[in-house]
C-alpha positions as CSV (number, residue, x, y, z in Angstrom):
1,M,-101.8,-98.2,-6.4
2,G,-102.0,-100.7,-9.2
3,N,-105.8,-100.2,-9.2
4,G,-105.2,-96.4,-9.4
5,V,-102.9,-96.8,-12.4
6,N,-105.5,-99.0,-14.1
7,T,-108.3,-96.6,-13.3
8,N,-106.3,-93.7,-14.8
9,I,-105.6,-95.7,-18.0
10,E,-109.2,-96.6,-18.3
11,A,-110.1,-92.9,-17.8
12,L,-107.7,-91.9,-20.6
13,H,-109.1,-94.5,-22.8
14,E,-112.6,-93.2,-22.1
15,I,-111.4,-89.7,-23.0
16,K,-109.9,-91.0,-26.2
17,D,-113.1,-92.9,-27.1
18,S,-115.1,-89.7,-26.3
19,L,-112.9,-87.7,-28.6
20,V,-113.3,-90.3,-31.4
21,R,-117.1,-90.2,-31.0
22,F,-116.9,-86.4,-31.0
23,Q,-114.9,-86.6,-34.2
24,E,-117.4,-88.9,-35.8
25,R,-120.3,-86.6,-34.9
26,I,-118.7,-83.4,-36.0
27,A,-116.8,-84.6,-39.1
28,P,-119.9,-84.1,-41.4
29,L,-119.9,-80.5,-40.3
30,Q,-116.4,-79.9,-41.6
31,S,-117.7,-79.6,-45.2
32,E,-120.3,-77.0,-43.9
33,L,-117.5,-75.2,-42.1
34,T,-115.5,-75.0,-45.3
35,Q,-118.4,-73.7,-47.3
36,A,-119.1,-71.1,-44.6
37,F,-115.5,-69.9,-44.8
38,Q,-115.7,-69.7,-48.5
39,E,-118.9,-67.6,-48.3
40,I,-117.4,-65.2,-45.7
41,D,-114.2,-65.0,-47.8
42,E,-116.2,-64.0,-50.9
43,Q,-118.3,-61.5,-48.9
44,L,-115.3,-59.9,-47.2
45,S,-113.2,-59.7,-50.5
46,Q,-116.1,-58.2,-52.4
47,S,-116.7,-55.6,-49.7
48,V,-113.1,-54.6,-49.8
49,K,-113.4,-54.3,-53.6
50,F,-116.5,-52.1,-53.1
51,K,-114.5,-49.8,-50.9
52,M,-111.6,-49.6,-53.4
53,R,-114.1,-48.8,-56.2
54,Q,-115.5,-46.0,-54.1
55,L,-112.0,-44.5,-53.6
56,E,-111.1,-45.1,-57.3
57,E,-114.3,-43.4,-58.4
58,R,-113.5,-40.4,-56.2
59,Q,-110.0,-40.2,-57.7
60,R,-111.3,-40.7,-61.2
61,R,-113.9,-37.8,-60.8
62,G,-111.2,-35.5,-59.4
63,T,-108.7,-36.6,-62.0
64,D,-111.0,-36.1,-64.9
65,E,-112.1,-32.6,-63.7
66,G,-108.5,-31.6,-63.1
67,R,-107.2,-33.2,-66.3
68,T,-105.2,-30.9,-68.7
69,D,-103.7,-31.5,-72.2
70,T,-100.3,-30.4,-70.9
71,F,-97.5,-33.0,-70.6
72,A,-94.2,-32.5,-68.7
73,C,-91.1,-34.6,-69.1
74,D,-89.6,-36.4,-66.1
75,T,-86.1,-36.0,-67.5
76,C,-85.8,-32.8,-69.4
77,P,-87.6,-29.4,-69.0
78,G,-89.7,-30.1,-72.0
79,R,-93.5,-29.4,-71.9
80,I,-96.0,-29.9,-74.7
81,R,-99.7,-30.0,-75.4
82,L,-101.0,-33.3,-76.7
83,L,-104.5,-34.6,-77.5
84,I,-104.0,-38.3,-76.5
85,R,-105.9,-40.6,-74.2
86,S,-103.1,-42.0,-72.1
87,D,-101.5,-40.2,-69.2
88,T,-97.9,-41.0,-70.2
89,T,-96.0,-41.0,-73.5
90,H,-92.4,-40.8,-74.7
91,C,-90.7,-37.4,-74.7
92,R,-90.7,-35.5,-78.0
93,E,-87.5,-33.6,-77.3
94,Q,-84.6,-34.6,-79.5
95,G,-82.1,-36.8,-77.7
96,C,-84.3,-37.2,-74.6
97,N,-85.3,-40.7,-73.5
98,G,-87.6,-39.4,-70.7
99,T,-91.4,-39.9,-70.3
100,L,-94.0,-37.2,-70.6
101,H,-96.6,-37.2,-67.8
102,R,-100.0,-35.5,-68.0
103,V,-100.3,-32.4,-65.8
104,H,-103.3,-32.3,-63.5
105,T,-104.6,-29.4,-61.5
106,D,-104.9,-29.9,-57.7
107,R,-108.2,-28.1,-57.4
108,T,-110.5,-31.1,-57.3
109,Y,-108.3,-33.9,-56.1
110,S,-105.3,-32.7,-54.1
111,S,-102.0,-34.4,-53.5
112,E,-102.9,-34.6,-49.8
113,Q,-106.2,-36.4,-50.6
114,R,-104.3,-38.8,-52.9
115,R,-101.9,-39.6,-50.1
116,K,-104.8,-40.2,-47.6
117,D,-106.5,-42.5,-50.1
118,M,-103.3,-44.5,-50.7
119,D,-102.8,-44.9,-46.9
120,E,-106.4,-46.1,-46.5
121,L,-106.0,-48.7,-49.3
122,E,-102.8,-49.9,-47.7
123,Q,-104.5,-50.3,-44.3
124,L,-107.3,-52.3,-46.0
125,R,-104.7,-54.6,-47.6
126,Q,-102.9,-55.1,-44.3
127,M,-106.2,-55.9,-42.6
128,V,-107.1,-58.5,-45.2
129,N,-103.7,-60.1,-44.9
130,N,-104.1,-60.3,-41.1
131,Y,-107.5,-61.8,-41.6
132,N,-106.2,-64.5,-44.0
133,Q,-103.4,-65.3,-41.7
134,Q,-105.8,-65.9,-38.8
135,K,-108.1,-68.0,-41.0
136,N,-105.3,-70.2,-42.2
137,E,-104.0,-70.7,-38.7
138,F,-107.5,-71.7,-37.6
139,Q,-107.9,-74.1,-40.4
140,H,-104.5,-75.7,-39.7
141,L,-105.3,-76.2,-36.0
142,F,-108.8,-77.4,-36.8
143,A,-107.4,-80.1,-39.1
144,S,-104.6,-81.1,-36.7
145,F,-107.3,-81.5,-34.0
146,F,-108.8,-84.4,-35.9
147,S,-105.5,-85.9,-36.9
148,S,-103.8,-86.1,-33.5
149,E,-106.2,-85.6,-30.6
150,A,-107.5,-89.2,-30.5
151,G,-104.1,-90.5,-29.5
152,N,-103.2,-87.5,-27.3
153,A,-106.1,-86.0,-25.4
154,Y,-104.2,-83.1,-24.0
155,R,-102.8,-82.0,-27.4
156,G,-106.3,-82.3,-28.9
157,I,-107.9,-80.2,-26.2
158,A,-105.1,-77.6,-26.6
159,S,-105.6,-77.5,-30.3
160,L,-109.4,-77.1,-29.9
161,A,-108.8,-74.3,-27.4
162,S,-106.5,-72.5,-29.8
163,C,-109.1,-73.0,-32.6
164,I,-111.8,-71.4,-30.4
165,S,-109.5,-68.4,-29.6
166,I,-108.6,-67.8,-33.2
167,L,-112.2,-68.3,-34.3
168,E,-113.2,-65.5,-31.9
169,Q,-110.7,-63.2,-33.5
170,Y,-111.8,-64.4,-37.0
171,L,-115.5,-63.6,-36.2
172,G,-114.5,-60.3,-34.8
173,T,-113.1,-59.1,-38.2
174,T,-115.0,-56.0,-39.3
175,I,-114.5,-53.2,-41.8
176,S,-115.8,-49.7,-41.7
177,F,-116.8,-48.6,-45.3
178,D,-117.9,-45.1,-44.7
179,A,-114.8,-43.5,-43.3
180,G,-113.6,-40.5,-45.4
181,L,-116.6,-40.7,-47.8
182,E,-118.9,-37.8,-48.7
183,Q,-122.3,-37.9,-47.0
184,D,-124.1,-39.1,-50.2
185,E,-121.6,-42.0,-50.5
186,A,-121.7,-43.1,-46.9
187,K,-124.5,-45.5,-47.5
188,E,-124.5,-48.5,-45.1
189,K,-123.1,-51.6,-46.8
190,T,-123.0,-55.1,-45.3
191,L,-120.7,-58.0,-46.1
192,N,-123.0,-59.6,-48.6
193,A,-121.5,-59.2,-52.0
194,S,-120.1,-62.5,-53.0
195,A,-120.4,-63.0,-56.8
196,T,-118.0,-60.9,-58.7
197,N,-117.5,-59.9,-62.3
198,S,-114.3,-60.8,-64.1
199,L,-112.4,-57.7,-63.3
200,D,-112.9,-58.3,-59.6
201,R,-112.0,-62.0,-59.9
202,A,-108.8,-60.9,-61.6
203,T,-107.6,-59.3,-58.3
204,N,-109.8,-61.1,-55.8
205,G,-107.8,-64.2,-54.7
206,A,-107.3,-65.8,-58.1
207,V,-105.8,-69.3,-57.9
208,E,-102.0,-68.9,-57.8
209,V,-101.1,-72.5,-58.6
210,P,-102.4,-73.4,-62.1
211,L,-104.8,-76.4,-62.2
212,M,-105.3,-78.9,-65.0
213,S,-108.7,-79.4,-66.6
214,D,-110.0,-82.1,-68.9
215,L,-110.0,-79.8,-71.9
216,S,-108.4,-81.5,-74.9
217,D,-105.0,-80.7,-76.2
218,S,-106.7,-79.9,-79.5
219,F,-108.7,-77.1,-77.9
220,I,-105.8,-75.8,-75.8
221,A,-103.7,-75.6,-79.0
222,K,-106.2,-73.0,-80.4
223,L,-105.4,-70.6,-77.5
224,P,-102.5,-68.1,-77.4
225,H,-99.8,-70.0,-75.5
226,S,-99.7,-67.5,-72.7
227,R,-103.3,-68.1,-71.9
228,S,-103.3,-71.9,-71.6
229,A,-102.6,-72.2,-67.9
230,A,-105.3,-69.6,-67.0
231,V,-107.9,-71.4,-69.2
232,H,-107.0,-74.8,-67.8
233,T,-107.4,-73.4,-64.3
234,A,-110.8,-71.8,-65.1
235,Y,-112.2,-75.1,-66.4
236,A,-110.7,-77.3,-63.7
237,K,-114.1,-77.4,-61.9
238,A,-116.4,-77.0,-65.0
239,P,-119.2,-79.6,-65.3
240,D,-118.4,-82.6,-67.4
241,Y,-121.1,-82.0,-70.0
242,I,-119.6,-78.5,-70.8
243,V,-116.1,-79.8,-71.1
244,S,-117.2,-82.7,-73.2
245,A,-119.2,-80.4,-75.5
246,I,-116.1,-78.2,-76.1
247,N,-113.8,-81.2,-76.7
248,Q,-116.3,-82.8,-79.0
249,H,-116.8,-79.7,-81.2
250,C,-113.5,-77.9,-80.9
251,D,-112.4,-79.0,-84.4
252,K,-115.1,-76.7,-85.8
253,L,-113.4,-73.7,-84.0
254,R,-110.7,-72.3,-86.2
255,C,-108.8,-70.4,-83.5
256,I,-109.0,-68.1,-80.5
257,K,-107.2,-65.0,-81.6
258,D,-106.5,-61.4,-80.4
259,T,-108.9,-58.7,-81.5
260,E,-108.0,-56.5,-84.3
261,Y,-108.4,-52.7,-84.9
262,E,-111.7,-51.7,-86.4
263,T,-111.9,-50.4,-89.9
264,D,-114.6,-48.6,-91.9
265,C,-116.0,-49.6,-95.3
266,Y,-113.0,-48.0,-97.0
267,G,-110.5,-49.9,-95.0
268,H,-109.5,-46.9,-92.8
269,Y,-108.9,-47.4,-89.1
270,V,-111.8,-46.2,-86.8
271,L,-110.5,-43.6,-84.4
272,N,-112.0,-42.5,-81.0
273,R,-112.3,-38.9,-79.8
274,Y,-108.7,-39.0,-78.7
275,G,-107.5,-39.9,-82.2
276,M,-106.6,-43.5,-81.1
277,R,-107.4,-46.6,-83.0
278,V,-110.3,-48.7,-81.6
279,K,-110.2,-52.4,-81.2
280,E,-113.2,-54.6,-81.9
281,S,-115.1,-56.1,-79.0
282,C,-114.6,-59.7,-77.8
283,H,-116.9,-61.9,-79.9
284,Y,-117.5,-65.2,-81.5
285,S,-117.7,-65.1,-85.3
286,P,-120.1,-67.7,-86.8
287,M,-118.9,-66.7,-90.3
288,E,-115.2,-67.0,-89.6
289,H,-115.5,-69.7,-86.9
290,H,-113.1,-67.9,-84.5
291,I,-113.3,-66.2,-81.2
292,A,-111.6,-62.8,-80.8
293,M,-110.4,-61.7,-77.4
294,H,-108.7,-58.6,-76.1
295,N,-105.0,-59.3,-75.5
296,D,-104.8,-56.6,-72.8
297,M,-107.1,-58.4,-70.4
298,T,-105.8,-60.1,-67.3
299,D,-105.7,-63.9,-67.3
300,A,-108.7,-64.1,-64.9
301,E,-110.8,-61.7,-67.0
302,Y,-109.7,-63.5,-70.2
303,A,-110.8,-66.8,-68.9
304,D,-114.1,-65.4,-67.6
305,V,-115.0,-63.7,-70.9
306,L,-114.0,-66.8,-72.9
307,Q,-116.6,-68.8,-71.0
308,H,-119.3,-66.6,-72.4
309,E,-117.9,-66.6,-76.0
310,L,-117.6,-70.4,-75.9
311,G,-121.3,-70.4,-75.0
312,H,-122.0,-68.6,-78.3
313,F,-119.7,-71.1,-80.1
314,I,-121.4,-74.2,-78.7
315,D,-124.8,-72.7,-79.4
316,D,-123.8,-72.1,-83.1
317,V,-122.3,-75.6,-83.7
318,L,-125.4,-77.3,-82.1
319,G,-127.7,-75.5,-84.6
320,R,-128.7,-72.6,-82.4
321,P,-130.7,-74.4,-79.6
322,S,-131.0,-70.9,-78.1
323,T,-133.6,-70.0,-80.7
324,G,-135.2,-73.4,-80.8
325,D,-138.6,-74.1,-79.3
326,R,-137.3,-75.6,-76.1
327,F,-135.0,-72.7,-75.0
328,R,-137.4,-70.0,-76.4
329,Q,-140.2,-71.4,-74.3
330,A,-138.0,-71.5,-71.2
331,F,-137.0,-67.9,-71.8
332,S,-140.6,-66.9,-72.4
333,D,-141.7,-68.5,-69.2
334,A,-138.9,-66.9,-67.2
335,A,-139.7,-63.4,-68.7
336,A,-143.4,-63.8,-68.0
337,R,-142.6,-64.4,-64.3
338,Y,-141.2,-60.9,-64.0
339,N,-143.7,-59.0,-66.1
340,T,-144.3,-55.7,-64.3
341,D,-147.7,-55.3,-66.0
342,T,-149.1,-57.7,-63.3
343,P,-149.0,-57.3,-59.5
344,H,-147.5,-60.8,-59.2
345,G,-144.8,-60.0,-61.8
346,R,-143.9,-56.8,-60.0
347,M,-143.7,-58.7,-56.7
348,M,-141.5,-61.4,-58.2
349,L,-139.2,-58.9,-59.9
350,N,-138.6,-57.0,-56.6
351,N,-138.0,-60.2,-54.7
352,M,-135.5,-61.3,-57.3
353,L,-133.7,-58.0,-57.1
354,D,-133.7,-58.1,-53.3
355,D,-132.0,-61.5,-53.5
356,A,-129.5,-60.3,-56.1
357,F,-128.3,-57.4,-54.0
358,S,-128.4,-59.2,-50.7
359,T,-126.4,-62.2,-51.9
360,G,-124.1,-60.3,-54.2
361,A,-125.4,-61.9,-57.4
362,A,-125.9,-58.4,-58.7
363,F,-122.2,-58.1,-59.1
364,D,-122.0,-60.9,-61.7
365,R,-122.4,-59.5,-65.2
366,N,-123.7,-62.8,-66.6
367,I,-126.5,-62.6,-64.0
368,T,-127.3,-58.9,-64.7
369,D,-127.3,-59.4,-68.5
370,I,-129.8,-62.2,-68.1
371,I,-132.0,-59.9,-66.0
372,S,-131.6,-57.2,-68.7
373,A,-132.7,-59.6,-71.4
374,L,-135.7,-61.1,-69.4
375,T,-137.0,-57.7,-68.3
376,H,-136.1,-55.8,-71.5
377,N,-134.3,-53.3,-69.2
378,D,-137.5,-52.5,-67.3
379,P,-137.2,-49.1,-65.6
380,V,-137.7,-50.8,-62.2
381,V,-134.5,-52.7,-62.7
382,V,-132.5,-49.7,-64.0
383,R,-133.7,-47.5,-61.1
384,R,-132.9,-50.2,-58.5
385,F,-129.3,-50.6,-59.7
386,T,-128.9,-46.8,-59.7
387,E,-130.3,-46.6,-56.1
388,E,-128.0,-49.4,-54.9
389,G,-124.9,-47.7,-56.5
390,I,-123.9,-50.8,-58.4
391,A,-122.9,-50.9,-62.1
392,Y,-125.7,-52.5,-64.2
393,Y,-124.0,-54.6,-66.9
394,R,-126.5,-55.1,-69.7
395,H,-127.2,-54.8,-73.4
396,Q,-129.3,-51.9,-74.7
397,N,-132.8,-52.5,-76.0
398,D,-131.8,-51.7,-79.6
399,Y,-129.4,-54.7,-79.4
400,W,-132.2,-56.9,-77.9
401,D,-134.6,-55.8,-80.6
402,R,-132.3,-56.6,-83.6
403,Q,-134.1,-58.0,-86.6
404,L,-133.0,-60.3,-89.5
405,R,-133.2,-59.2,-93.1
406,D,-136.6,-60.7,-93.4
407,G,-137.9,-58.5,-90.6
408,T,-138.2,-61.3,-88.0
409,N,-136.7,-61.0,-84.5
410,A,-133.0,-62.1,-84.4
411,G,-133.4,-63.7,-81.0
412,M,-130.6,-61.8,-79.3
413,R,-132.2,-62.0,-75.9
414,E,-132.3,-65.8,-76.1
415,K,-128.8,-66.1,-77.7
416,D,-127.1,-64.1,-75.0
417,S,-129.0,-65.6,-72.2
418,F,-127.9,-69.0,-73.5
419,A,-124.2,-67.9,-73.5
420,N,-124.6,-66.3,-70.1
421,I,-126.1,-69.4,-68.5
422,F,-123.4,-71.4,-70.2
423,A,-120.8,-69.1,-68.5
424,I,-122.5,-69.4,-65.1
425,E,-122.6,-73.2,-65.3
426,T,-119.0,-73.3,-66.5
427,G,-117.6,-71.0,-63.7
428,S,-119.5,-72.8,-60.9
429,Y,-119.4,-69.7,-58.7
430,R,-121.8,-70.9,-56.0
431,I,-123.6,-67.6,-55.5
432,S,-124.3,-67.2,-59.2
433,T,-125.3,-70.8,-59.9
434,N,-127.6,-70.9,-56.9
435,F,-129.2,-67.6,-57.9
436,A,-129.8,-68.9,-61.4
437,E,-131.4,-72.1,-60.1
438,R,-133.7,-70.0,-57.8
439,W,-134.9,-67.4,-60.2
440,F,-134.6,-68.8,-63.7
441,P,-134.2,-72.6,-63.3
442,Q,-135.9,-73.3,-66.7
443,L,-133.0,-71.6,-68.5
444,S,-130.4,-73.8,-66.7
445,K,-132.4,-76.9,-67.4
446,A,-133.0,-76.0,-71.1
447,L,-129.2,-75.4,-71.5
448,R,-128.3,-78.7,-69.9
449,D,-130.9,-80.6,-72.0
450,S,-129.7,-78.9,-75.2
451,I,-126.0,-79.6,-74.6
452,G,-126.2,-82.9,-72.7
453,G,-128.7,-84.3,-75.2
454,A,-126.5,-83.3,-78.1
């Protein structure tokens, strides 16, 4: 019997040693597993956003067509016609503290359809919550497997079995995107949209716990106080050379302020077609040495747009490397690669667009604006975005073709490409950075050489 006990102990030790060897072999794959989860998370989240945009577009079309200029109060019987942009305003009846709501007709977007769309969105949210719960449970069990199984074989095997079970549920997560859509909208979509623009990032799993970056206190002090945490978080993973450049030159930036209302040459406010004052766009002013940002943006969008505007600032304080020989040559080489006047250029452009739509890079406005600049809004690009049903963020050609007072080209294509690459490098969104390295690596290298060398 003693020999039997010893044999069992030896067997358990062998199991323990086998698990340890298994851990050593599979540990390097843990980072790949984490990266795979991140990619699937991005793809799933972006696909849900695509579905929500479809529903919101249907609601917008119906709402716009059924929009009236009549407003009704939610407190008193008051009704009034108003030519304003917003759908709510304060009641005009004396002594009433109610709110006026725009009256819409139900001809094009009925209350019943609104209810169905809201139910569908709620189902999507519940599905994503269930998915996240399964993923988190899997990751917890997977981690516990490597922290406890070597000393307890049965617990390790049980944890691994649970991991496999949850992973099967995880991999079985699917979404149908064509339910309830019109025939022309029911185009098959796959879970492949990973890079997002700033508006999507604002509602697409933004980091809840603020992170700290290496941005200097001097720079942070130039921000509106309410934006400090969001900007720190956005720059927590930014490359050292970008953070160093900002810290080194931030004394040349006067402030980062809220945008102001536009005025004409007589000092009068510029009004839109609804009679409302218009705010200037987000921008960096090389004359005033400040950055102006919309104060109504979400924190995530604010931080995202700021990355681009800081690219313009760094370009300015370094003496405009974007229009220097090195970056101009890099831009010229990249543009020539996609020249549709040649068979090779047409092939390369189509290959790049295929990659952009299959990986989701087409959803990143920094990426699409670079494509706009490189191709000068080639009709092939415009047509492809239209066919894919994806918004094409770009500048118009009259902006790209701006000239200086002496009649020479102002270099807007190079300047904005510099700022866009700067934002892509800063954000470190894997899909976008990898796409830039594949299709216009000379721009990324020229940027790093310009800033790092400075």
